[in-house]
C-alpha positions in Angstrom: 0.0 0.0 0.0 1.3 3.4 -0.9 2.1 5.9 1.9 -0.4 8.3 0.4 -3.8 6.7 1.0 -6.5 7.7 -1.4 -9.6 9.0 0.2 -12.8 7.1 -0.2 -16.1 8.5 -1.3 -18.6 7.5 1.4 -21.0 9.9 3.0 -19.3 11.4 6.1 -21.0 10.3 9.4 -21.7 13.0 12.1 -19.0 12.9 14.8 -21.4 12.2 17.7 -22.9 9.4 15.7 -19.5 7.9 15.0 -18.5 8.2 18.6 -21.5 6.4 20.0 -21.3 3.7 17.4 -17.6 3.2 18.2 -18.4 3.3 22.0 -21.1 0.7 21.8 -19.0 -1.6 19.6 -16.0 -1.3 21.9 -18.1 -1.8 25.0 -19.8 -4.9 23.5 -16.5 -6.7 22.5 -15.0 -5.7 25.9 -17.8 -7.2 27.9 -17.8 -10.4 25.7 -14.0 -10.7 25.9 -14.0 -10.3 29.7 -16.7 -13.0 30.1 -14.7 -15.3 27.8 -11.6 -14.7 29.8 -12.9 -15.6 33.2 -15.2 -18.3 31.9 -13.3 -20.2 29.2 -16.0 -22.7 28.8 -19.4 -21.0 29.5 -18.3 -17.7 28.1 -15.8 -18.6 25.4 -17.8 -21.3 23.6 -21.0 -19.3 22.9 -19.4 -15.9 22.5 -16.2 -16.8 20.4 -15.9 -20.4 19.3 -19.4 -21.0 17.8 -19.8 -17.6 16.1 -16.2 -17.9 14.7 -16.9 -21.4 13.2 -20.2 -20.2 11.7 -18.3 -17.3 10.2 -15.7 -19.5 8.6 -18.3 -21.8 7.2 -20.9 -19.4 5.9 -19.4 -15.9 5.6 -16.7 -16.7 3.0 -13.9 -14.4 4.3 -10.9 -13.6 2.1 -7.8 -15.7 2.6 -6.1 -13.4 5.0 -9.2 -13.1 7.2 -9.8 -16.8 7.0 -6.2 -17.7 8.2 -6.4 -15.2 11.1 -9.8 -16.2 12.3 -9.0 -19.9 11.9 -5.8 -19.5 14.0 -7.7 -17.6 16.7 -10.6 -20.0 17.0 -8.3 -22.9 17.1 -6.6 -21.5 20.2 -9.9 -20.5 21.7 -11.1 -24.1 21.2 -7.9 -25.5 22.7 -8.3 -23.5 25.8 -11.5 -25.4 26.5 -9.5 -28.7 26.4 -6.7 -27.1 28.5 -9.3 -26.4 31.2 -11.0 -29.8 31.0 -7.9 -31.9 30.8 -5.6 -29.8 33.0 -2.8 -28.9 30.5 -3.1 -25.2 31.0 0.7 -24.5 31.4 1.4 -26.3 28.1 -1.3 -24.2 26.5 0.2 -21.0 27.9 3.6 -22.0 26.4 2.0 -22.7 23.0 0.4 -19.2 23.1 3.8 -17.7 23.1 4.8 -19.5 19.9 1.6 -18.6 18.2 2.1 -14.9 19.1 5.5 -14.9 17.5 4.1 -16.6 14.4 1.2 -14.1 14.3 3.6 -11.1 14.5 6.0 -12.4 11.9 3.2 -13.2 9.5 2.0 -9.6 9.8 5.6 -8.3 9.3 5.7 -10.0 5.9 2.6 -8.0 5.0 4.2 -4.8 6.2 7.2 -5.6 4.0 4.9 -6.2 1.0 3.3 -2.8 1.6 6.7 -1.1 1.8 6.2 -0.2 5.5 9.8 -1.0 6.2 10.0 0.9 9.5 7.0 -1.1 10.9 8.6 -4.2 9.5 11.6 -3.6 11.7 9.4 -2.9 14.7 7.6 -6.2 14.1 10.8 -8.2 14.0 12.0 -6.8 17.3 8.5 -7.2 18.8 8.6 -10.9 18.0 12.0 -11.2 19.7 10.5 -9.4 22.7 8.1 -12.3 23.2 11.0 -14.5 24.1 11.6 -12.4 27.2 8.0 -12.8 28.4 6.9 -15.5 30.9 3.6 -17.4 30.5 1.8 -18.9 33.5 -1.5 -20.6 33.9 -3.5 -19.0 36.7 -2.4 -16.2 39.0 0.9 -16.2 40.9 1.0 -18.3 44.1 -1.0 -16.5 46.8 -2.6 -14.1 44.3 -6.4 -13.3 44.3 -6.9 -15.5 41.1 -4.8 -18.5 42.1 -6.2 -21.7 40.6 -8.4 -19.9 38.1 -8.6 -21.3 34.6 -6.9 -18.6 32.5 -3.3 -17.6 31.7 -1.0 -14.7 32.3 2.0 -13.4 30.4 4.4 -11.0 32.1 7.8 -9.4 31.5 10.5 -9.3 34.2 8.4 -6.6 35.9 5.1 -4.7 35.4 6.8 -1.9 33.6 8.3 -4.3 31.1 4.9 -5.9 30.4 3.3 -2.5 29.8 6.2 -1.4 27.5 5.7 -4.5 25.3 2.0 -4.0 25.2 2.3 -0.3 24.2 4.9 -1.3 21.5 2.6 -3.9 20.1 -0.3 -1.5 20.0 1.7 1.1 18.1 3.0 -1.6 15.7 -0.3 -3.2 15.1 -2.0 0.2 14.5 0.4 0.8 11.5 -0.1 -2.7 10.3 -3.9 -2.4 10.4 -4.0 0.9 8.6 -1.8 -0.5 5.9 -4.0 -3.6 5.4 -7.5 -2.1 5.8 -9.5 1.0 4.9 -9.7 3.9 7.3 -13.2 2.9 8.2 -12.1 -0.5 9.3 -9.1 1.0 10.9 -11.3 3.1 13.1 -13.1 -0.1 14.1 -9.7 -1.6 15.0 -9.0 1.3 17.5 -11.7 -0.5 19.5 -9.9 -3.8 19.1 -6.7 -2.2 20.4 -8.3 -0.1 23.1 -10.4 -2.8 24.7 -7.6 -5.1 26.0 -5.8 -2.1 27.6 -9.0 -0.9 29.1 -9.8 -4.4 30.5 -6.3 -4.6 31.9 -6.7 -1.3 33.7 -10.2 -2.3 35.0 -9.1 -5.7 36.4 -6.0 -4.4 38.1 -7.7 -3.8 41.5 -10.3 -6.6 41.1 -11.1 -8.9 44.0 -11.6 -12.6 43.4 -10.2 -12.5 39.8 -6.6 -11.7 39.1 -6.1 -9.2 36.3 -3.8 -6.4 35.2 -1.5 -6.3 32.2 -0.5 -9.9 32.7 -4.0 -10.6 31.3 -3.4 -8.6 28.1 -2.4 -11.5 25.9 -5.7 -13.3 26.7 -8.0 -10.4 26.4 -6.3 -9.3 23.2 -6.9 -12.8 21.7 -10.5 -12.6 22.8 -11.3 -9.1 21.5 -9.5 -9.8 18.2 -11.5 -13.0 17.8 -14.8 -11.3 18.5 -14.0 -8.2 16.5 -12.7 -10.4 13.7 -15.9 -12.3 13.0 -17.9 -9.1 13.4 -15.7 -7.4 10.8 -15.9 -10.3 8.4 -19.7 -10.6 8.7 -20.5 -6.9 8.7 -17.6 -5.4 6.7 -19.8 -3.4 4.2 -21.8 -1.9 7.1 -18.6 -0.9 8.9 -17.1 0.6 5.7 -20.0 3.0 5.4 -21.1 3.6 9.0 -17.6 4.2 10.4 -16.4 6.5 7.6 -14.8 9.8 8.6 -12.8 11.9 6.2 -11.0 13.5 9.1 -9.9 10.1 10.4 -8.9 9.0 7.0 -6.6 12.1 6.7 -5.2 11.2 10.1 -4.4 7.7 8.9 -2.8 9.1 5.8 -0.6 11.3 8.0 0.5 8.3 10.1 1.8 6.7 6.9 4.3 9.6 6.3 7.8 8.1 6.4 9.0 10.5 9.1 6.0 9.6 11.4 6.7 5.9 10.9 10.4 6.4 11.6 9.6 8.1 15.0 7.1 5.4 15.9 9.7 2.7 15.0 12.2 4.4 17.4 9.6 4.5 20.1 8.7 0.8 19.6 12.4 -0.2 19.6 13.0 1.7 22.9 10.0 0.0 24.6 10.8 -3.4 23.3 14.5 -2.9 24.1 13.6 -2.4 27.8 11.5 -5.5 27.9 14.0 -7.7 25.9 17.3 -6.6 27.4 15.9 -6.3 31.0 14.3 -9.7 30.6 17.5 -11.4 29.4 19.6 -9.9 32.2 17.0 -10.8 34.8 15.7 -14.2 33.7 17.3 -15.2 30.4 15.3 -16.1 27.3 12.1 -18.2 27.3 12.1 -18.2 31.1 9.4 -20.5 32.4 8.5 -21.9 29.0 7.7 -25.7 29.0 8.6 -26.2 32.6 
């Protein structure tokens, strides 16, 4: 995709209308993702697994969408078996490998679209995963100990947040290079929801949360938003259109903007990766 994004010719939606549509959409996927997180069987199956399978069977997504949704629903299905047959830690380790594959797959698309700065960010982001530690359930003595969901953390809380912020910046550029501005506006909800849920669950009682939960809620929101996007793409294209937002997207694809964002990403990932290696080494806690 060229750096200069051609503006589409859809009727512009009023700002207040756009805001409330975006708010309702983001609130809906956030609530569904949180239920699916804490209830990997009774929430995850009806809210993610079944709709995703129906989408793959009947909605006829394009190849890229099909691969992404198939990968997501496979992991959402496997978590059910992880709960039922008690192999949660192995599942958590597999998640790390899948995240690396997912990022590298997207970096190839960035390279194809000549988003070379974002391509570099993606490579280092994938390396940063190696310094993150997966765990099934909360830490010993934590409020969520024994619960059936997984956490992924860096060597400290700051490192976890740094990686999450770097991912969010990188993924934003990837999405705007792959999809229209209307769908990109939709994806701001995909990206905002996991961070919002992490903040909301930090002081929770009875359920452990915080940014260690980001990997899981990101997978859930992306799955839910993914099948909604596939099934309702034409509606989102027209109802989420904003010429102002499209101009903003075009500005973010200027080479100097992407250079600055790459530098920010590398600094954030560097803290997570270097600090993680010095503290714990690579792949700490994987497959133990």
